[in-house]
N, CA, C and O atoms as CSV, one atom per row, in Angstrom:
chain,resi,resn,atom,element,x,y,z
A,1,UNK,N,N,-13.111,0.683,2.576
A,1,UNK,CA,C,-12.987,-0.678,3.440
A,1,UNK,C,C,-13.134,-0.077,4.904
A,1,UNK,O,O,-12.928,1.113,5.142
A,2,UNK,N,N,-13.563,-1.148,6.007
A,2,UNK,CA,C,-13.717,-1.424,7.228
A,2,UNK,C,C,-12.248,-0.609,8.013
A,2,UNK,O,O,-11.102,-0.893,7.664
A,3,UNK,N,N,-12.559,0.391,9.071
A,3,UNK,CA,C,-11.914,0.573,10.102
A,3,UNK,C,C,-11.061,-0.340,10.479
A,3,UNK,O,O,-9.860,-0.210,10.241
A,4,UNK,N,N,-11.735,-1.763,11.347
A,4,UNK,CA,C,-10.674,-2.606,11.718
A,4,UNK,C,C,-10.207,-3.327,10.607
A,4,UNK,O,O,-9.187,-4.000,10.758
A,5,UNK,N,N,-10.659,-3.310,9.734
A,5,UNK,CA,C,-9.765,-4.033,8.665
A,5,UNK,C,C,-8.569,-3.496,8.143
A,5,UNK,O,O,-7.646,-4.122,7.622
A,6,UNK,N,N,-8.696,-1.913,8.384
A,6,UNK,CA,C,-7.670,-1.166,7.684
A,6,UNK,C,C,-6.616,-1.156,9.846
A,6,UNK,O,O,-5.397,-0.983,9.829
A,7,UNK,N,N,-7.112,-1.291,10.839
A,7,UNK,CA,C,-6.279,-1.214,11.758
A,7,UNK,C,C,-5.382,-2.540,11.954
A,7,UNK,O,O,-4.284,-2.622,12.504
A,8,UNK,N,N,-5.987,-3.333,11.484
A,8,UNK,CA,C,-5.491,-4.879,11.025
A,8,UNK,C,C,-3.979,-5.003,10.122
A,8,UNK,O,O,-2.804,-5.139,10.461
A,9,UNK,N,N,-4.729,-4.872,8.736
A,9,UNK,CA,C,-3.749,-4.666,7.680
A,9,UNK,C,C,-2.637,-3.906,7.664
A,9,UNK,O,O,-1.587,-4.453,7.327
A,10,UNK,N,N,-2.636,-2.898,7.922
A,10,UNK,CA,C,-1.440,-1.787,7.847
A,10,UNK,C,C,-0.188,-1.970,8.714
A,10,UNK,O,O,0.941,-1.592,8.401
A,11,UNK,N,N,-0.529,-2.588,9.824
A,11,UNK,CA,C,0.073,-2.853,10.806
A,11,UNK,C,C,1.258,-3.791,10.198
A,11,UNK,O,O,2.473,-3.602,10.132
A,12,UNK,N,N,0.278,-5.085,9.700
A,12,UNK,CA,C,0.843,-6.394,9.035
A,12,UNK,C,C,1.848,-5.874,7.866
A,12,UNK,O,O,2.975,-6.341,7.699
A,13,UNK,N,N,1.300,-4.891,7.125
A,13,UNK,CA,C,1.836,-4.426,6.265
A,13,UNK,C,C,3.062,-3.750,6.141
A,13,UNK,O,O,3.882,-3.949,5.245
A,14,UNK,N,N,3.197,-2.703,7.342
A,14,UNK,CA,C,4.096,-1.976,7.530
A,14,UNK,C,C,4.790,-3.158,8.326
A,14,UNK,O,O,5.469,-3.478,7.350
A,15,UNK,N,N,5.156,-4.013,9.230
A,15,UNK,CA,C,5.863,-4.746,9.910
A,15,UNK,C,C,6.364,-5.868,8.750
A,15,UNK,O,O,7.253,-6.647,9.094
A,16,UNK,N,N,5.953,-5.942,7.730
A,16,UNK,CA,C,7.162,-6.889,6.827
A,16,UNK,C,C,7.568,-6.002,6.195
A,16,UNK,O,O,8.529,-6.506,5.614
A,17,UNK,N,N,7.489,-4.797,5.834
A,17,UNK,CA,C,8.191,-3.468,5.365
A,17,UNK,C,C,9.346,-3.462,6.271
A,17,UNK,O,O,10.447,-3.669,5.760
A,18,UNK,N,N,9.260,-3.226,7.722
A,18,UNK,CA,C,10.463,-3.035,8.669
A,18,UNK,C,C,11.357,-4.427,8.708
A,18,UNK,O,O,12.533,-4.417,9.070
A,19,UNK,N,N,10.595,-5.744,8.253
A,19,UNK,CA,C,11.485,-6.682,8.314
A,19,UNK,C,C,12.096,-6.619,7.035
A,19,UNK,O,O,13.311,-6.776,7.157
A,20,UNK,N,N,11.814,-6.486,6.090
A,20,UNK,CA,C,12.645,-6.092,4.562
A,20,UNK,C,C,13.440,-5.311,4.877
A,20,UNK,O,O,14.523,-5.481,4.318
A,21,UNK,N,N,13.382,-4.388,5.639
A,21,UNK,CA,C,14.172,-2.897,5.625
A,21,UNK,C,C,15.573,-3.489,6.435
A,21,UNK,O,O,16.746,-3.555,6.069
A,22,UNK,N,N,14.801,-3.934,7.868
A,22,UNK,CA,C,16.209,-4.383,8.593
A,22,UNK,C,C,17.021,-5.246,8.017
A,22,UNK,O,O,18.209,-4.944,7.904
A,23,UNK,N,N,16.538,-6.493,7.540
A,23,UNK,CA,C,17.316,-7.506,6.725
A,23,UNK,C,C,18.079,-6.876,5.630
A,23,UNK,O,O,19.079,-7.500,5.273
A,24,UNK,N,N,17.823,-5.802,5.043
A,24,UNK,CA,C,18.986,-4.944,4.054
A,24,UNK,C,C,19.686,-4.060,4.382
A,24,UNK,O,O,20.669,-3.493,3.903
A,25,UNK,N,N,18.827,-3.943,5.658
A,25,UNK,CA,C,20.487,-2.955,6.749
A,25,UNK,C,C,21.268,-3.790,6.981
A,25,UNK,O,O,22.411,-3.819,6.525
A,26,UNK,N,N,20.748,-4.642,7.767
A,26,UNK,CA,C,21.844,-5.657,8.822
A,26,UNK,C,C,22.596,-6.568,7.773
A,26,UNK,O,O,23.662,-6.931,8.271
A,27,UNK,N,N,22.442,-7.008,6.648
A,27,UNK,CA,C,22.482,-8.269,5.864
A,27,UNK,C,C,23.019,-9.141,6.699
A,27,UNK,O,O,22.253,-9.818,7.385
A,28,UNK,N,N,24.503,-9.319,6.828
A,28,UNK,CA,C,25.134,-10.474,7.374
A,28,UNK,C,C,26.031,-10.229,8.465
A,28,UNK,O,O,26.743,-11.077,9.004
A,29,UNK,N,N,25.927,-8.677,8.831
A,29,UNK,CA,C,26.707,-8.137,9.974
A,29,UNK,C,C,25.771,-8.161,11.493
A,29,UNK,O,O,24.920,-7.351,11.858
A,30,UNK,N,N,26.187,-9.178,12.072
A,30,UNK,CA,C,25.311,-9.223,13.475
A,30,UNK,C,C,25.486,-8.094,14.614
A,30,UNK,O,O,24.761,-8.094,15.609
A,31,UNK,N,N,26.550,-7.079,14.390
A,31,UNK,CA,C,26.925,-5.764,14.921
A,31,UNK,C,C,25.560,-4.859,14.919
A,31,UNK,O,O,25.301,-4.002,15.765
A,32,UNK,N,N,24.801,-5.189,13.888
A,32,UNK,CA,C,23.867,-4.075,13.397
A,32,UNK,C,C,22.305,-4.384,13.776
A,32,UNK,O,O,21.339,-3.628,13.681
A,33,UNK,N,N,22.368,-5.751,14.241
A,33,UNK,CA,C,21.160,-6.097,14.955
A,33,UNK,C,C,20.289,-5.226,15.685
A,33,UNK,O,O,19.074,-5.415,15.733
A,34,UNK,N,N,20.989,-4.089,16.368
A,34,UNK,CA,C,20.117,-2.898,16.877
A,34,UNK,C,C,19.104,-2.025,16.021
A,34,UNK,O,O,18.038,-1.539,16.398
A,35,UNK,N,N,19.685,-1.950,14.814
A,35,UNK,CA,C,19.131,-1.423,13.540
A,35,UNK,C,C,17.902,-1.707,13.120
A,35,UNK,O,O,16.927,-1.023,12.809
A,36,UNK,N,N,18.208,-3.211,13.188
A,36,UNK,CA,C,16.955,-3.795,12.767
A,36,UNK,C,C,15.263,-3.431,13.921
A,36,UNK,O,O,14.071,-3.179,13.740
A,37,UNK,N,N,16.101,-3.605,14.916
A,37,UNK,CA,C,14.522,-3.027,16.183
A,37,UNK,C,C,14.466,-1.482,15.986
A,37,UNK,O,O,13.331,-1.007,15.995
A,38,UNK,N,N,15.206,-0.869,15.860
A,38,UNK,CA,C,15.034,0.597,15.474
A,38,UNK,C,C,14.066,0.850,14.371
A,38,UNK,O,O,13.205,1.717,14.217
A,39,UNK,N,N,14.441,-0.114,13.681
A,39,UNK,CA,C,13.252,0.337,11.973
A,39,UNK,C,C,12.174,0.195,12.688
A,39,UNK,O,O,11.463,1.139,13.032
A,40,UNK,N,N,11.953,-1.086,12.987
A,40,UNK,CA,C,10.598,-1.513,13.678
A,40,UNK,C,C,9.710,-0.845,14.359
A,40,UNK,O,O,8.484,-0.867,14.248
A,41,UNK,N,N,10.768,0.103,15.488
A,41,UNK,CA,C,10.268,1.183,16.642
A,41,UNK,C,C,9.772,1.870,15.834
A,41,UNK,O,O,8.556,2.052,15.902
A,42,UNK,N,N,10.564,2.507,14.761
A,42,UNK,CA,C,10.203,3.844,13.940
A,42,UNK,C,C,8.743,3.631,12.589
A,42,UNK,O,O,8.047,4.412,11.940
A,43,UNK,N,N,8.840,2.431,12.685
A,43,UNK,CA,C,7.609,2.109,11.782
A,43,UNK,C,C,6.309,1.684,12.851
A,43,UNK,O,O,5.223,1.375,12.359
A,44,UNK,N,N,6.450,1.691,13.914
A,44,UNK,CA,C,5.268,1.566,14.943
A,44,UNK,C,C,5.017,3.065,14.880
A,44,UNK,O,O,3.804,3.239,14.758
A,45,UNK,N,N,5.718,4.279,14.915
A,45,UNK,CA,C,5.866,5.219,15.390
A,45,UNK,C,C,4.944,6.241,14.044
A,45,UNK,O,O,4.064,7.100,14.076
A,46,UNK,N,N,5.604,5.672,13.145
A,46,UNK,CA,C,4.742,6.333,11.712
A,46,UNK,C,C,3.488,5.667,12.170
A,46,UNK,O,O,2.774,6.668,12.111
A,47,UNK,N,N,2.826,4.889,12.512
A,47,UNK,CA,C,1.641,4.690,12.446
A,47,UNK,C,C,0.875,5.412,13.100
A,47,UNK,O,O,-0.299,5.475,12.734
A,48,UNK,N,N,1.282,6.101,14.158
A,48,UNK,CA,C,0.606,7.347,15.055
A,48,UNK,C,C,0.137,8.486,13.929
A,48,UNK,O,O,-0.789,9.240,14.229
A,49,UNK,N,N,0.751,8.594,12.704
A,49,UNK,CA,C,0.366,9.579,11.803
A,49,UNK,C,C,-0.393,9.093,10.936
A,49,UNK,O,O,-1.462,9.676,10.754
A,50,UNK,N,N,-0.136,8.089,10.272
A,50,UNK,CA,C,-1.075,7.562,9.156
A,50,UNK,C,C,-2.958,7.044,9.654
A,50,UNK,O,O,-4.040,7.389,9.181
A,51,UNK,N,N,-2.684,6.351,10.487
A,51,UNK,CA,C,-4.310,6.458,11.059
A,51,UNK,C,C,-4.778,7.646,11.257
A,51,UNK,O,O,-5.671,7.941,10.462
A,52,UNK,N,N,-4.563,8.292,11.875
A,52,UNK,CA,C,-5.586,10.004,11.627
A,52,UNK,C,C,-5.694,10.347,10.274
A,52,UNK,O,O,-6.722,10.870,9.844
A,53,UNK,N,N,-4.588,10.067,9.460
A,53,UNK,CA,C,-4.879,10.683,8.188
A,53,UNK,C,C,-6.169,9.662,7.244
A,53,UNK,O,O,-6.858,10.047,6.299
A,54,UNK,N,N,-6.160,8.474,7.819
A,54,UNK,CA,C,-7.420,7.673,7.513
A,54,UNK,C,C,-8.276,7.831,8.189
A,54,UNK,O,O,-9.066,6.983,7.774
A,55,UNK,N,N,-8.862,8.443,9.177
A,55,UNK,CA,C,-9.827,8.969,9.477
A,55,UNK,C,C,-10.089,7.644,10.317
A,55,UNK,O,O,-11.114,6.990,10.124
A,56,UNK,N,N,-9.309,7.335,11.083
A,56,UNK,CA,C,-9.639,6.143,12.102
A,56,UNK,C,C,-8.999,6.791,13.533
A,56,UNK,O,O,-7.941,7.387,13.736
A,57,UNK,N,N,-9.802,6.514,14.184
A,57,UNK,CA,C,-9.755,6.735,15.679
A,57,UNK,C,C,-8.816,5.764,16.599
A,57,UNK,O,O,-9.377,4.672,16.522
A,58,UNK,N,N,-7.989,5.662,17.197
A,58,UNK,CA,C,-7.170,4.769,18.302
A,58,UNK,C,C,-7.366,5.334,19.464
A,58,UNK,O,O,-7.375,6.521,19.789
A,59,UNK,N,N,-7.571,4.074,20.244
A,59,UNK,CA,C,-7.503,3.520,21.583
A,59,UNK,C,C,-6.112,3.615,22.025
A,59,UNK,O,O,-5.165,3.976,21.327
A,60,UNK,N,N,-6.073,3.204,23.436
A,60,UNK,CA,C,-4.943,2.782,24.262
A,60,UNK,C,C,-5.081,1.484,23.887
A,60,UNK,O,O,-4.083,1.034,23.324
A,61,UNK,N,N,-6.070,0.674,24.027
A,61,UNK,CA,C,-6.156,-0.724,23.574
A,61,UNK,C,C,-5.458,-1.543,22.149
A,61,UNK,O,O,-5.073,-2.699,21.978
A,62,UNK,N,N,-5.515,-0.198,21.157
A,62,UNK,CA,C,-5.556,-0.555,19.808
A,62,UNK,C,C,-4.273,-0.360,19.572
A,62,UNK,O,O,-3.789,-0.869,18.560
A,63,UNK,N,N,-3.479,0.398,20.435
A,63,UNK,CA,C,-2.080,0.156,20.125
A,63,UNK,C,C,-1.324,-0.885,20.404
A,63,UNK,O,O,-0.409,-1.300,19.692
A,64,UNK,N,N,-1.734,-1.410,21.608
A,64,UNK,CA,C,-1.370,-2.702,22.077
A,64,UNK,C,C,-1.307,-3.977,20.824
A,64,UNK,O,O,-0.333,-4.679,20.553
A,65,UNK,N,N,-2.810,-4.004,20.126
A,65,UNK,CA,C,-2.245,-4.697,19.436
A,65,UNK,C,C,-1.973,-4.404,18.179
A,65,UNK,O,O,-1.658,-5.297,17.393
A,66,UNK,N,N,-2.053,-3.159,17.822
A,66,UNK,CA,C,-1.401,-2.598,16.465
A,66,UNK,C,C,0.172,-3.007,16.656
A,66,UNK,O,O,0.872,-3.451,15.746
A,67,UNK,N,N,0.579,-2.791,17.922
A,67,UNK,CA,C,2.654,-2.796,17.969
A,67,UNK,C,C,2.614,-4.346,17.765
A,67,UNK,O,O,3.444,-4.723,16.938
A,68,UNK,N,N,1.605,-5.653,18.497
A,68,UNK,CA,C,1.719,-6.728,18.189
A,68,UNK,C,C,1.782,-7.196,16.981
A,68,UNK,O,O,2.737,-7.861,16.580
A,69,UNK,N,N,0.824,-6.912,16.319
A,69,UNK,CA,C,0.749,-7.304,14.657
A,69,UNK,C,C,2.259,-6.614,14.180
A,69,UNK,O,O,3.141,-7.315,13.685
A,70,UNK,N,N,2.364,-5.636,14.330
A,70,UNK,CA,C,3.668,-5.186,13.537
A,70,UNK,C,C,5.011,-5.761,13.986
A,70,UNK,O,O,5.804,-6.032,13.085
A,71,UNK,N,N,5.347,-5.967,15.141
A,71,UNK,CA,C,6.187,-7.005,15.786
A,71,UNK,C,C,6.554,-8.456,15.048
A,71,UNK,O,O,7.585,-9.019,14.678
A,72,UNK,N,N,4.938,-8.778,15.047
A,72,UNK,CA,C,5.152,-10.292,14.810
A,72,UNK,C,C,5.338,-10.418,13.234
A,72,UNK,O,O,6.081,-11.320,12.849
A,73,UNK,N,N,4.768,-9.645,12.341
A,73,UNK,CA,C,4.888,-9.799,11.180
A,73,UNK,C,C,6.635,-8.951,10.803
A,73,UNK,O,O,7.309,-9.202,9.804
A,74,UNK,N,N,6.926,-8.200,11.641
A,74,UNK,CA,C,8.656,-7.815,11.295
A,74,UNK,C,C,9.369,-9.186,11.683
A,74,UNK,O,O,10.144,-9.838,10.982
A,75,UNK,N,N,8.928,-9.460,12.944
A,75,UNK,CA,C,10.303,-10.773,12.879
A,75,UNK,C,C,10.010,-12.130,12.121
A,75,UNK,O,O,10.969,-12.865,11.883
A,76,UNK,N,N,8.774,-12.493,11.738
A,76,UNK,CA,C,8.729,-13.743,10.788
A,76,UNK,C,C,9.406,-13.389,9.991
A,76,UNK,O,O,10.487,-13.916,9.730
A,77,UNK,N,N,8.832,-12.219,9.306
A,77,UNK,CA,C,9.694,-11.798,7.785
A,77,UNK,C,C,11.391,-11.588,7.920
A,77,UNK,O,O,12.147,-12.044,7.062
A,78,UNK,N,N,11.717,-11.085,8.719
A,78,UNK,CA,C,13.216,-11.135,9.010
A,78,UNK,C,C,13.705,-12.385,9.181
A,78,UNK,O,O,14.563,-12.908,8.471
A,79,UNK,N,N,13.093,-12.934,10.244
A,79,UNK,CA,C,13.830,-14.186,10.232
A,79,UNK,C,C,13.590,-14.861,9.131
A,79,UNK,O,O,14.681,-15.154,8.641
A,80,UNK,N,N,12.761,-15.242,8.516
A,80,UNK,CA,C,12.627,-15.661,7.498
A,80,UNK,C,C,13.652,-15.445,6.168
A,80,UNK,O,O,13.872,-16.320,5.331
A,81,UNK,N,N,14.134,-14.309,6.162
A,81,UNK,CA,C,14.965,-13.710,5.175
A,81,UNK,C,C,16.243,-13.920,5.814
A,81,UNK,O,O,17.186,-14.009,5.027
A,82,UNK,N,N,16.592,-14.052,7.403
A,82,UNK,CA,C,17.815,-14.164,7.254
A,82,UNK,C,C,18.317,-15.454,7.018
A,82,UNK,O,O,19.427,-15.689,6.541
A,83,UNK,N,N,17.194,-16.573,7.478
A,83,UNK,CA,C,17.798,-18.204,6.992
A,83,UNK,C,C,17.566,-18.735,5.793
A,83,UNK,O,O,17.544,-19.943,5.557
A,84,UNK,N,N,17.375,-17.793,4.951
A,84,UNK,CA,C,17.873,-17.941,3.232
A,84,UNK,C,C,19.322,-17.979,3.053
A,84,UNK,O,O,19.802,-18.079,1.924
């Protein structure tokens, strides 16, 4: 798989995983919303170790895109699950 494609798909998938975990952790308790954000930050940090294992070098501008993609997919899935 192309490195650019991996740089796009991995953050989207991990963002969706973060959204699902955030939903499962918080459920109906609004006091736990901060845990959802902490889960997002942890999964963005985990990517720091995933990409070098796949042989992908990242530059500073790549992290902006990776963080945005992870945040977007996390927010979309978490909001969707909360509205069910």
